[in-house]
C-alpha positions as CSV (number, residue, x, y, z in Angstrom):
1,M,0.1,0.0,0.0
2,I,2.9,2.3,0.9
3,Q,4.6,1.4,-2.5
4,N,1.6,2.0,-4.4
5,N,0.8,6.0,-2.9
6,Q,4.5,7.1,-2.6
7,H,4.0,9.2,-5.6
8,K,0.9,11.0,-3.1
9,Y,2.3,10.8,0.1
10,S,5.7,11.0,1.9
11,I,6.6,7.7,2.9
12,S,7.5,8.7,6.6
13,A,3.8,10.1,7.0
14,M,2.3,6.9,5.6
15,C,4.4,4.9,8.1
16,K,3.5,6.9,10.7
17,V,-0.3,6.8,9.9
18,L,0.1,2.9,9.5
19,Q,2.1,2.4,12.7
20,I,5.0,1.0,10.9
21,P,8.6,1.9,11.2
22,R,10.2,3.4,8.3
23,S,13.3,1.0,8.9
24,T,10.6,-1.9,8.5
25,Y,9.2,-0.5,5.3
26,Y,12.8,-0.1,3.9
27,Y,13.8,-3.6,4.8
28,E,10.8,-5.3,3.2
29,A,11.1,-3.4,0.2
30,K,14.7,-4.1,-0.5
31,E,15.0,-6.8,-3.2
32,R,16.8,-9.8,-2.1
33,A,18.0,-12.8,-3.8
34,T,15.5,-15.7,-3.2
35,E,16.3,-18.8,-1.5
36,D,16.2,-21.0,-4.8
37,D,19.0,-18.9,-6.4
38,I,21.0,-19.2,-3.5
39,T,20.5,-22.9,-2.9
40,S,21.3,-23.6,-6.5
41,D,24.7,-21.6,-6.1
42,V,25.9,-23.3,-2.7
43,I,25.2,-26.6,-4.4
44,D,27.1,-25.6,-7.4
45,V,29.8,-24.6,-5.5
46,F,30.0,-27.5,-3.1
47,Q,29.9,-30.0,-5.9
48,A,32.6,-28.3,-7.7
49,S,34.7,-28.6,-4.7
50,R,34.2,-32.3,-5.0
51,Q,32.0,-31.9,-1.7
52,N,35.0,-30.8,0.7
53,Y,34.1,-26.9,1.2
54,G,32.2,-26.0,4.4
55,T,30.6,-22.8,5.1
56,R,33.4,-20.8,5.3
57,K,35.1,-21.6,1.9
58,I,31.4,-21.5,0.1
59,K,31.1,-18.0,1.3
60,V,34.4,-16.9,-0.1
61,E,33.4,-18.5,-3.5
62,L,29.9,-16.8,-3.3
63,K,31.3,-13.8,-2.6
64,K,33.7,-14.2,-5.7
65,R,30.8,-14.4,-7.9
66,G,29.1,-11.3,-6.3
67,L,26.7,-12.9,-3.7
68,I,26.7,-11.9,0.2
69,V,25.7,-14.6,2.1
70,S,25.8,-15.2,5.6
71,R,27.7,-18.3,7.0
72,R,24.5,-19.3,8.8
73,R,22.1,-19.1,5.7
74,I,24.9,-21.3,3.9
75,G,24.8,-23.8,7.0
76,R,21.1,-24.1,6.9
77,I,21.1,-24.5,3.2
78,M,23.3,-27.2,3.6
79,Q,21.3,-28.9,6.1
80,E,18.1,-28.6,4.2
81,Q,19.6,-30.3,1.3
82,G,21.7,-33.0,3.2
83,L,25.2,-31.6,2.1
84,V,28.4,-32.6,4.3
85,S,31.5,-31.9,3.4
86,T,34.3,-34.8,3.8
87,Y,37.4,-33.7,5.6
88,T,40.2,-35.5,6.7
89,L,41.4,-35.7,10.4
90,A,44.6,-34.9,11.3
91,Q,46.5,-38.4,11.8
92,F,49.0,-39.6,14.4
93,K,52.3,-39.5,12.9
94,P,54.9,-41.6,15.8
95,H,58.2,-39.9,16.1
96,T,61.3,-42.2,16.0
97,T,63.1,-40.5,18.9
98,S,61.6,-38.9,22.2
99,C,62.1,-35.1,22.5
100,N,63.6,-35.8,26.0
101,E,66.3,-38.6,24.8
102,S,69.7,-37.6,24.3
103,E,72.1,-39.4,21.9
104,Q,74.6,-39.7,24.4
105,K,75.0,-43.1,26.3
106,N,74.5,-42.8,30.1
107,K,78.1,-44.3,31.1
108,L,77.9,-43.0,34.9
109,N,74.4,-44.9,35.2
110,R,73.0,-41.6,36.8
111,A,75.4,-42.4,40.0
112,F,76.9,-38.9,40.6
113,D,79.4,-39.0,43.7
114,Q,81.0,-35.9,45.0
115,G,83.5,-38.0,47.0
116,K,87.1,-38.1,46.1
117,K,89.0,-41.0,44.6
């Protein structure tokens, strides 16, 4: 209604009469990318990464394409679509020597004696 009559009356006056904050009108009037467009882009980036990318890397790729989407929304879309990134866990690599072991042999067998010989 406000949008249809904005050529006759000021937006702030109409918002006062309807008891709607001006910010709410501007927030609703702003065109946003639809969920379907974002969903297809998220799926596309996810498949292009061989199902490795998570929300952070997908956000970077979407920003390169000119889309600004929050990580929370990307996560919600991934959850709705059943997309789970595959990642490798850090694997244990055994060390050949311990950090406190010395290369010198223990000739005195830790028997330190301060007496004279």
